[in-house]
C-alpha angles and dihedrals in degrees: 000000000000113000117243091239092062097043100089097040090050091047089051092050092048091050091049092049093049094044094048091050093051091042092054088052089052094045099046092101095043120089129207089243090056092056091047091052090049091050092050090049091062107105124236087248090054091053093046093047092048090050092048090048090053092053091048091049093054092046088054091048088058085057088063092062092040090056092045091053090047088054088052089045091234123145116218125159118262090235092057092044091052094051095043093047094045093051094044094051096040092052095039095050091050102042097043128229083073094182089062101034093044090046090060091055092046090047091056093043103044095038085065087057094055101264117141122235088254092052091050088051091054090047092053091048091047092053093048091049090048089055091048092047091052091048092050092047095047092039091056093047093048092049090055094047095040105027089165090067098095089053088065088067099033118015094201093067111102122218093249089066090056091049093049092048091047092052090048093052092049089047089057090053090048090049090052090049092047093049090057094042090054087051096239110177101220149340114249113218107173103287094347121091119196115197117221115240120231115284092245090051092052090052088055089047088056091056103039099047096051090046093059093047092046091053094045091052089047090065090064093039094055091046094056119089115265093228096059099025108133092210134268099275092051092049089047092052093049090046093052092051097043096042092049090049090049092052093046090051091055086218110157107261088351085281109204094348096090092045096048094049094046093047091049093045096047106046091151095059121083104264091222090058090050091051092046092051091050091049088056088050092050092047096050102031101034119016104038094045089046092055092047092046092056089056090050092049092052091048093047095049092046089051091050091049090050092051091050091048092050090046093054091048092055 
């Protein structure tokens, strides 16, 4: 019997192995030179807009933590929240099992600000729920605007299925909003009780979470060639599906998962252009923030050690 501690790492490795296998099958007709040509074809405006979208996405991600702290009625400076959130997401996205790896970063950071272990746990859960809420809201809207989207993954799915699913997703969001408006205390899920945030806080959740996802998807949109670009809402829908699948797989950086789903969903776009756009996404949204986050972690831990050293001397 596999120990619980090894389940998620093994699941992540299995997801990576399967995704890499499928990806290699998809890439067998694409040469390195083709991808380089596609990267060189991205305009300066495309690079600048992708970079700007990345900055906007990470600003919105800091809003997740800000909302969670507001729910806990804790006051922490915006500067600290921005650094803590940026580091947690940059490390979590790259290492996989982001709920757990990002939680470690948040635990170290927010404990230094006086939060208890239980409060940090609520903060992590709140941030994860905010992401899920934004995904459901945007997913529902995209399915109503682009009902042909599911057919890109499975040609047998009719458009009415997408419309029905989209309406169902928006109904779930409305139900959550109604529960808070009616001032219900909590949702009972077996032994788990989830406390409703304040109505004003939920309204802010429904703004912040979609903004982050809209910006992240824009990185890929601006990196795709204008001639064969399927349109922003189509890119957004594929991104929501693939990024959610990548997070659920716990694969580090969603390795292979993003590429496979985008290649399968965009058969009419030059595969080299798709890979080039995803490389831009990985560079801006994953790799550069990861490198910066490591510097922040080293600085933070050094600062904590110095404080302890000074404390022992006095």
